[in-house]
C-alpha positions in Angstrom: -10.2 -38.2 4.6 -12.1 -35.5 2.8 -11.3 -31.8 3.4 -13.3 -28.8 2.2 -13.4 -25.1 3.1 -15.9 -22.3 3.1 -15.9 -18.6 3.6 -18.2 -16.9 6.2 -18.7 -13.1 6.7 -19.3 -12.0 10.3 -21.4 -8.8 10.6 -20.7 -6.4 13.5 -23.7 -5.3 15.5 -22.3 -1.8 15.3 -19.2 -0.5 13.7 -16.2 -1.2 15.9 -13.2 1.1 15.9 -9.5 0.5 16.3 -6.6 2.8 15.5 -6.5 1.1 12.1 -10.0 2.1 11.2 -13.6 1.1 11.7 -14.8 -2.4 11.0 -18.4 -3.3 9.9 -17.8 -6.9 9.0 -15.0 -9.5 9.2 -14.4 -12.5 6.9 -13.4 -15.9 8.3 -12.9 -19.3 6.7 -13.9 -22.8 8.0 -11.9 -25.9 7.2 -14.1 -29.0 7.4 -12.7 -32.5 7.7 -14.8 -35.7 7.2 -13.7 -39.2 7.9 -15.6 -42.4 8.8 -18.8 -40.6 9.3 -17.2 -38.0 11.6 -16.6 -34.3 11.1 -14.0 -31.9 12.4 -14.1 -28.1 12.0 -11.3 -25.6 12.2 -11.5 -21.8 11.8 -8.9 -19.9 9.8 -9.5 -16.4 11.2 -7.8 -13.7 9.1 -7.7 -10.1 10.0 -7.3 -7.9 6.9 -4.3 -5.5 7.1 -3.1 -7.1 10.3 -2.6 -10.9 9.6 0.7 -11.7 7.9 -1.2 -14.1 5.7 -3.5 -11.4 4.3 -2.2 -12.2 0.8 -3.8 -12.6 -2.7 -3.0 -16.3 -2.7 -4.8 -17.0 0.7 -7.7 -18.9 -0.8 -5.3 -20.8 -3.2 -3.4 -21.9 -0.1 -6.6 -23.1 1.5 -7.4 -25.1 -1.6 -3.9 -26.6 -1.5 -4.3 -27.5 2.1 -7.5 -29.4 1.4 -5.9 -31.2 -1.6 -3.0 -32.2 0.6 -4.8 -33.1 3.8 -3.3 -36.6 3.7 0.0 -35.1 4.7 -1.4 -34.9 8.3 -1.4 -32.2 10.9 2.4 -32.0 11.6 3.6 -31.8 8.1 0.9 -29.4 7.0 1.7 -27.1 10.0 5.3 -27.0 8.9 4.4 -26.4 5.3 2.2 -23.4 6.2 4.6 -21.3 8.3 3.7 -18.2 6.3 0.0 -18.8 6.9 -0.5 -18.8 10.7 -4.3 -18.6 10.5 -4.4 -21.8 8.4 -1.9 -23.5 10.8 -4.5 -22.7 13.5 -7.4 -24.0 11.4 -5.5 -27.2 10.7 -4.7 -27.9 14.3 -8.2 -27.1 15.4 -9.9 -29.2 12.6 -7.7 -32.3 13.4 -8.3 -32.0 17.1 -12.1 -31.6 16.5 -12.1 -34.7 14.2 -10.3 -36.8 16.8 -12.6 -35.6 19.7 -15.7 -37.4 20.9 -17.6 -34.2 20.6 -16.3 -32.0 17.7 -16.8 -28.9 19.8 -15.1 -30.2 23.0 -11.5 -30.2 21.8 -9.8 -30.2 25.2 -12.0 -31.7 27.9 -11.4 -30.1 31.3 -13.0 -28.6 34.4 -13.8 -25.7 32.1 -15.8 -27.7 29.5 -17.6 -29.5 32.4 -18.7 -26.0 33.6 -16.9 -26.4 36.9 -14.3 -23.7 36.4 -14.3 -20.4 34.5 -11.6 -18.2 32.8 -11.1 -14.6 34.1 -11.2 -12.2 31.1 -10.9 -8.5 30.5 -13.8 -6.5 29.4 -13.1 -4.8 26.0 -14.0 -1.1 25.5 -14.0 -0.2 21.8 -12.9 3.2 20.4 -15.5 5.8 19.6 -16.8 9.1 20.8 -16.1 9.7 24.5 -19.7 9.3 25.4 -19.9 5.9 23.8 -16.7 4.8 25.4 -17.9 5.9 28.8 -21.1 4.0 28.3 -19.2 0.9 27.5 -17.0 1.3 30.6 -20.0 1.6 32.9 -21.6 -1.4 31.2 -18.5 -3.5 31.8 -18.2 -2.5 35.4 -21.9 -3.3 35.9 -21.3 -6.8 34.4 -18.8 -7.6 37.1 -15.5 -7.1 35.3 -12.6 -6.1 37.5 -10.2 -5.8 34.5 -11.0 -3.7 31.5 -9.1 -3.0 28.3 -9.4 0.3 26.4 -8.4 0.8 22.8 -6.6 4.2 22.6 -4.8 6.1 20.0 -7.7 7.0 17.6 -9.5 9.8 19.3 -8.0 13.0 20.9 -5.4 11.9 23.5 -6.6 14.4 26.0 -10.1 12.9 25.8 -8.7 9.5 26.3 -6.9 10.8 29.5 -10.3 12.2 30.6 -11.9 8.7 30.3 -9.1 7.2 32.4 -9.6 10.0 34.9 -13.3 9.2 35.0 -12.5 5.5 35.8 -9.9 6.3 38.5 -12.1 8.9 40.2 -14.7 6.2 40.7 -12.5 3.0 41.0 -9.0 2.7 42.3 -6.4 0.3 40.9 -7.2 -2.4 43.6 -10.8 -2.4 42.4 -10.4 -2.2 38.6 -7.3 -3.2 36.6 -7.0 -1.1 33.4 -5.1 -2.3 30.3 -4.8 0.0 27.3 -4.0 -1.0 23.7 -2.5 1.6 21.4 -2.3 -0.7 18.4 1.0 1.0 17.4 -0.8 4.4 17.4 2.0 6.5 18.9 5.1 7.7 17.1 8.5 6.7 18.6 9.3 10.3 19.3 6.1 11.0 21.4 5.6 7.6 23.0 7.6 8.0 26.2 5.9 11.4 26.9 2.5 9.8 26.4 3.4 6.8 28.6 4.5 9.3 31.3 1.1 11.0 31.1 -0.7 7.6 31.2 1.3 6.4 34.2 -0.6 8.6 36.6 -3.6 6.3 36.2 -1.9 3.2 37.6 -2.4 1.2 34.5 -1.6 -2.5 34.3 0.1 -2.3 30.9 0.0 -0.8 27.4 -0.1 -3.0 24.3 2.1 -2.1 21.3 2.6 1.7 22.0 4.5 2.1 18.7 4.3 0.4 15.3 6.1 -3.0 14.9 9.6 -3.4 13.4 11.1 -0.5 15.3 13.2 -2.8 17.5 15.7 -0.3 18.7 13.0 2.2 19.7 10.8 -0.5 21.3 13.8 -1.9 23.2 14.6 1.6 24.6 10.9 2.2 25.4 10.7 -1.1 27.4 13.8 -0.1 29.3 12.6 3.4 30.3 8.8 2.9 30.5 7.1 4.0 33.7 4.7 0.9 33.5 4.7 -2.4 31.7 4.7 -2.7 27.9 3.1 -5.8 26.2 4.1 -6.8 22.6 1.3 -7.7 20.3 1.6 -6.9 16.6 5.4 -7.2 17.1 5.0 -11.0 17.2 3.2 -11.3 13.9 5.2 -12.6 11.1 8.1 -14.0 13.3 8.0 -17.6 12.3 11.3 -19.1 13.2 12.0 -20.2 16.8 15.5 -18.6 16.8 14.0 -15.3 15.4 11.4 -15.4 18.2 14.1 -15.8 20.8 16.3 -13.0 19.3 13.3 -10.6 19.3 12.6 -11.2 23.0 16.3 -10.9 23.9 16.5 -7.6 21.9 13.4 -5.9 23.1 13.0 -7.4 26.6 9.3 -6.6 27.0 7.4 -6.9 30.3 4.6 -9.0 28.6 3.7 -10.6 25.3 0.2 -11.2 24.0 -0.6 -14.3 22.0 -3.3 -14.5 19.4 -3.3 -18.1 18.0 -4.8 -17.1 14.7 -2.0 -14.6 14.1 1.0 -16.5 15.5 0.7 -20.1 14.3 -2.0 -21.6 16.3 -1.5 -23.6 19.5 2.0 -24.8 18.6 3.2 -21.3 17.6 1.7 -19.8 20.8 3.4 -22.5 22.9 6.8 -21.7 21.4 6.3 -18.1 22.5 5.1 -19.1 26.0 8.2 -21.3 26.6 10.5 -18.5 25.4 8.7 -15.9 27.5 9.0 -18.1 30.6 12.7 -18.6 29.9 13.3 -14.9 30.0 10.9 -14.1 32.8 8.4 -12.3 30.5 4.7 -12.4 31.4 2.1 -13.4 28.8 -1.6 -13.8 28.2 -3.8 -15.1 25.4 -6.2 -13.2 23.3 -8.7 -14.0 20.7 -8.7 -12.1 17.4 -12.3 -11.5 16.5 -12.9 -15.2 15.5 -16.4 -16.6 15.5 -17.6 -18.5 18.5 -16.1 -21.7 16.8 -12.6 -20.4 16.9 -13.1 -18.6 20.3 -14.3 -21.9 21.8 -11.1 -23.7 20.8 -8.9 -20.9 22.0 -10.7 -20.7 25.3 -10.5 -24.5 25.9 -6.8 -24.5 25.1 -6.1 -21.4 27.2 -7.7 -23.0 30.3 -5.1 -25.8 30.1 -2.2 -23.3 30.2 -3.0 -22.5 33.8 -2.5 -18.7 33.5 -4.5 -17.0 36.3 -4.3 -13.5 34.8 -7.4 -12.2 33.0 -7.2 -13.3 29.4 -8.4 -11.4 26.3 -11.1 -13.8 25.2 -13.9 -11.8 23.6 -17.2 -13.4 23.8 -18.4 -13.2 20.2 -21.2 -10.9 21.2 -20.0 -8.4 18.7 -21.7 -10.1 15.7 -25.3 -10.3 14.5 -24.7 -13.7 12.8 -22.4 -15.6 15.2 -23.1 -19.2 16.1 -25.1 -20.1 19.2 -22.8 -21.9 21.6 -22.3 -22.8 25.3 -19.9 -19.9 26.0 -21.3 -17.4 28.5 -19.9 -14.4 30.4 -20.6 -14.4 34.1 -19.2 -11.8 36.5 -16.2 -10.9 34.3 -15.4 -14.6 33.5 -15.8 -16.8 30.5 -17.8 -19.9 31.3 -18.8 -23.0 29.4 -22.3 -24.2 30.0 -22.4 -27.9 29.0 -26.3 -27.8 29.1 -26.4 -25.4 26.1 -26.1 -26.8 22.6 -24.2 -25.7 19.6 -26.0 -24.4 16.5 -23.2 -24.2 14.0 -24.9 -25.8 11.0 -21.8 -27.8 9.7 
């Protein structure tokens, strides 16, 4: 078996804002396996400043992975605990290589085009006018669940945007999730959650920065509406540590990004623990190209979670890969009549 890797820069159609700043491009890495005339492809999707494996030796570890590909999927996964995005790329590349079609990793009613995955419509941070424009666009596209990034513009303006939605659409019509990306201080968080609670929100992701376990635990205990842990899960590798974290904080939900938490196997560990402690969960992509998104979507369908998932469509980039994924009436669909144009 031969293994190689290559870097790819994804360019945003327009700068996209989070509480950590504005992004104009995103790098990703592709792991390509070749054996007996077949190819498999995996995506190692790294998010600078967020991924725990955003390290100077990242490319060196990719090179090591290719040189040691003969170890196989299981041993490599275990050797790469501190590099969750490479763990994901390994799982995906081996699954792709073993599949009849390198892009149909998990055949199902989804890949046949018979069933779709409900998803939330993502509204990016920006000026209030731009955010309002995005909200109206998502509603017109048939989404009944939207997710707003908050914490970067004036909080009162964010409350006005929520007021605008609720004046036009009640909670039965539109489910609203908000994501603070750790943007609130622990001192102000509860007060802000109390203000937000008037808008009948589904949940808030990561209201305060990670690694404040006592504060987050208290917040989850006193919050007026559900809290979902996101960044909090990043960098927690050991199964026992994962269990201890959930026991300590007792969140209402956790959010799983395979590129950030150790691929499918790492995500499945979190799911089993969440279900053990009666914690809700859903799966989210993390700005991967359509290649990574495709794998995550196919695997997500097999988890049988009926909540809207956070599977972005890859429509953010000017140079993404043409693929069979489509958004229809607020759902992610796989159109088997469309071809891939990945060029690998």
